[in-house]
C-alpha positions as CSV (number, residue, x, y, z in Angstrom):
1,M,-21.4,4.5,0.0
2,K,-18.5,6.3,-1.6
3,S,-20.7,8.4,-3.9
4,Y,-22.8,9.6,-0.9
5,L,-19.7,10.4,1.1
6,T,-18.1,12.1,-1.8
7,L,-21.1,14.3,-2.4
8,L,-21.4,15.1,1.3
9,T,-17.7,16.0,1.8
10,F,-17.7,18.1,-1.5
11,F,-20.6,20.3,-0.3
12,V,-19.1,20.7,3.2
13,H,-15.8,21.6,1.6
14,I,-17.3,24.2,-0.7
15,L,-19.2,25.8,2.1
16,Y,-16.1,26.1,4.2
17,L,-14.0,27.6,1.3
18,I,-16.5,30.3,0.6
19,G,-15.1,33.5,1.8
20,Q,-11.8,31.9,2.9
21,E,-8.5,33.4,1.8
22,T,-5.8,31.0,0.5
23,P,-2.5,31.6,2.2
24,T,0.7,31.5,0.2
25,P,2.7,28.3,0.8
26,P,6.4,28.5,1.7
27,E,8.7,27.6,-1.1
28,G,8.5,23.9,-2.1
29,M,5.2,23.4,-0.2
30,V,1.5,23.3,-1.2
31,Y,-1.6,24.3,0.7
32,V,-4.2,21.9,2.0
33,P,-7.4,23.6,3.3
34,A,-9.2,22.6,6.5
35,G,-12.2,20.4,6.3
36,E,-13.5,16.9,5.9
37,F,-12.5,14.1,3.6
38,I,-13.1,10.4,3.0
39,M,-10.5,8.3,4.9
40,G,-10.0,4.6,4.8
41,S,-11.5,1.9,2.6
42,T,-14.3,-0.5,2.4
43,Y,-12.4,-3.1,0.4
44,G,-8.7,-2.8,1.4
45,D,-6.8,-4.4,4.2
46,P,-8.6,-4.8,7.6
47,D,-6.6,-2.0,9.1
48,E,-8.0,0.5,6.6
49,R,-11.5,0.1,8.0
50,P,-14.0,1.5,8.8
51,Q,-14.2,4.0,6.0
52,Q,-14.9,7.3,7.7
53,I,-15.4,11.0,7.4
54,A,-12.2,12.6,8.9
55,S,-11.2,16.2,9.2
56,T,-8.0,18.3,9.5
57,K,-7.0,21.8,10.1
58,A,-5.4,23.7,7.2
59,Y,-1.7,23.0,6.7
60,F,1.2,23.2,4.2
61,I,2.8,20.0,3.0
62,D,6.0,19.4,0.9
63,Q,5.4,19.1,-2.8
64,Y,8.1,16.5,-3.1
65,E,9.8,14.1,-0.7
66,V,13.0,15.4,0.9
67,S,16.0,14.7,-1.3
68,N,19.4,13.4,-0.4
69,T,20.9,16.9,-1.0
70,E,18.3,18.6,1.2
71,F,18.8,16.1,4.1
72,A,22.6,16.5,3.9
73,K,22.1,20.3,4.6
74,F,20.8,19.2,8.0
75,D,23.3,16.4,8.5
76,P,26.6,16.9,6.7
77,T,27.7,13.4,7.6
78,F,24.8,11.9,5.6
79,K,26.4,10.1,2.6
80,F,24.9,9.2,-0.8
81,P,26.1,8.6,-4.3
82,P,26.6,11.9,-6.2
83,E,24.3,10.7,-9.0
84,K,21.4,10.3,-6.5
85,K,21.5,13.9,-5.2
86,N,17.9,14.5,-6.3
87,N,16.6,11.1,-5.1
88,A,14.4,10.8,-2.1
89,A,16.4,10.4,1.1
90,V,16.0,7.1,2.9
91,V,16.2,7.5,6.7
92,T,15.0,6.1,10.0
93,W,12.0,7.7,11.8
94,S,14.2,9.6,14.3
95,M,16.3,11.0,11.5
96,A,13.2,12.1,9.7
97,N,11.7,13.7,12.8
98,A,14.9,15.5,13.6
99,Y,15.1,16.9,10.0
100,A,11.5,18.1,10.2
101,K,12.1,20.0,13.4
102,W,15.3,21.5,12.0
103,A,13.4,22.7,9.0
104,G,10.7,24.3,11.2
105,K,8.2,21.7,10.2
106,R,7.0,18.3,11.4
107,L,6.0,14.9,10.2
108,P,2.4,14.5,9.0
109,T,-0.3,12.6,10.8
110,E,-1.9,9.8,8.9
111,K,-5.0,12.0,8.4
112,E,-2.9,14.8,6.9
113,W,-0.9,12.5,4.7
114,E,-4.0,10.7,3.3
115,K,-5.9,13.9,2.7
116,A,-3.0,15.4,0.8
117,A,-2.8,12.3,-1.3
118,R,-6.5,11.8,-2.2
119,G,-8.3,15.0,-1.7
120,I,-12.0,14.9,-0.6
121,D,-13.4,12.5,-3.1
122,G,-12.1,9.2,-1.8
123,R,-10.0,8.4,-4.8
124,V,-8.0,5.2,-4.9
125,F,-4.8,6.7,-6.2
126,P,-3.5,10.3,-6.0
127,W,-4.5,10.8,-9.7
128,G,-7.8,9.0,-9.6
129,D,-9.4,5.6,-9.5
130,T,-7.6,3.8,-12.4
131,Y,-4.1,2.4,-12.0
132,D,-1.5,3.5,-14.5
133,N,2.1,2.2,-14.3
134,T,3.5,5.3,-16.1
135,Y,2.3,7.5,-13.1
136,V,4.7,5.9,-10.7
137,V,8.4,6.2,-10.0
138,W,9.4,2.6,-9.4
139,D,13.2,2.4,-9.6
140,Q,15.4,4.0,-6.9
141,K,17.7,5.0,-9.8
142,E,15.1,7.6,-10.8
143,T,14.9,11.0,-9.2
144,R,11.8,12.5,-7.6
145,G,9.0,13.6,-9.8
146,T,10.3,11.8,-12.9
147,S,7.4,9.4,-13.7
148,I,6.5,9.5,-17.3
149,A,3.0,11.0,-16.8
150,K,4.1,13.2,-13.8
151,P,0.7,13.2,-12.0
152,A,0.1,15.3,-8.9
153,S,-2.3,14.7,-6.0
154,P,-5.4,17.0,-5.8
155,Y,-3.4,19.6,-3.9
156,G,-0.2,19.4,-6.1
157,C,2.0,16.8,-4.3
158,Y,4.2,14.4,-6.4
159,D,5.3,10.8,-5.8
160,M,2.7,10.1,-3.1
161,A,2.4,6.7,-4.8
162,G,5.6,4.9,-5.3
163,S,9.2,6.3,-5.0
164,V,9.8,5.7,-1.3
165,W,7.5,5.0,1.6
166,E,6.9,8.1,3.7
167,W,7.0,8.4,7.5
168,T,4.0,9.7,9.5
169,S,4.0,10.8,13.1
170,D,1.5,8.1,14.2
171,W,2.0,4.8,15.9
172,Y,0.3,1.9,14.2
173,K,-3.1,1.7,15.9
174,P,-6.6,0.7,14.8
175,Y,-9.0,3.3,13.6
176,P,-11.9,4.0,16.0
177,G,-14.5,1.4,15.4
178,N,-12.1,-1.2,14.0
179,E,-12.4,-4.4,16.0
180,V,-10.2,-6.7,13.9
181,P,-7.2,-7.7,16.1
182,M,-3.6,-7.1,15.0
183,E,-0.7,-8.1,17.2
184,Q,1.3,-5.2,15.7
185,Y,-1.1,-2.5,17.0
186,G,0.4,-0.4,19.8
187,E,3.4,1.9,20.2
188,T,6.0,-0.3,18.7
189,Y,5.6,0.4,15.0
190,K,5.3,3.7,13.1
191,V,2.9,4.0,10.1
192,M,4.4,4.6,6.7
193,R,2.4,5.5,3.6
194,G,2.7,5.6,-0.1
195,G,4.3,2.3,-1.1
196,S,7.6,2.0,-2.9
197,N,9.4,0.5,-5.9
198,F,9.2,-3.2,-4.9
199,N,5.4,-3.2,-4.1
200,N,2.5,-4.0,-6.4
201,H,-0.1,-1.4,-7.1
202,S,-2.3,-2.3,-4.1
203,F,0.4,-0.9,-1.8
204,I,0.3,2.6,-3.4
205,R,-3.4,3.2,-2.8
206,T,-4.1,6.4,-0.9
207,S,-5.7,4.5,2.0
208,Q,-3.0,1.8,2.3
209,R,-1.3,1.6,5.7
210,Y,1.8,-0.2,6.6
211,Y,4.0,-0.5,9.7
212,V,7.7,-0.7,10.4
213,L,10.0,-0.4,13.3
214,P,11.1,3.2,13.6
215,E,14.8,2.6,13.7
216,K,15.1,-0.8,11.9
217,I,13.8,-0.2,8.4
218,H,15.9,-2.9,6.9
219,V,14.7,-3.4,3.3
220,Y,12.1,-0.7,3.4
221,P,13.1,2.5,1.7
222,V,11.3,5.1,3.8
223,G,11.6,8.9,3.3
224,I,10.3,12.2,4.4
225,R,7.5,14.6,3.4
226,C,7.0,17.3,6.0
227,V,4.1,19.5,6.9
228,K,4.0,23.0,8.4
229,D,1.2,24.4,10.6
230,I,-0.5,27.6,9.6
231,D,-0.5,30.2,12.3
């Protein structure tokens, strides 16, 4: 099924791009074109199903997660060890949402996050279908973008697997057509994406979803990657 969906989305994507101008992204952001992509999984957790063809408008997204230094420009009371100035900031959902608004941006939807991470070909990880430990920032002592192999997603985003989890704007709800019950579904938990340093590789797949209370992240290191609408 994946090969058929990949071929279909590829041709639709190419047809859309013909004659389209690529806008210049703001500093520190990359461009994701409008169009369809493969979302979800046929073999992952039940909440990743059904695999589907989803679509987004064009948008810009941060190339890296927001750093401690960047967040402190918004909130001067935000404290962090000096040696972690370039590490991804760990914040609650309301802090992340407030930062995004202050920066003239917003938090990504699940669709926008997943498309930026996997492109249109339904890949398992941002760099492809094969797991490689050298592609991931595992330790919170490491700064953003410092994995050994330094891979990027199809659109040029870094650390969309590992580093910190990343907030989305969405509540944790089932995909349309998913009839597997989950007591966590509703408007209690927010969806976070991308996995982190304490997870195994299954948590850093591009289709992996996880939920957490917006203001009680506890042991979960959750950070920010913003998007910006294109006028």
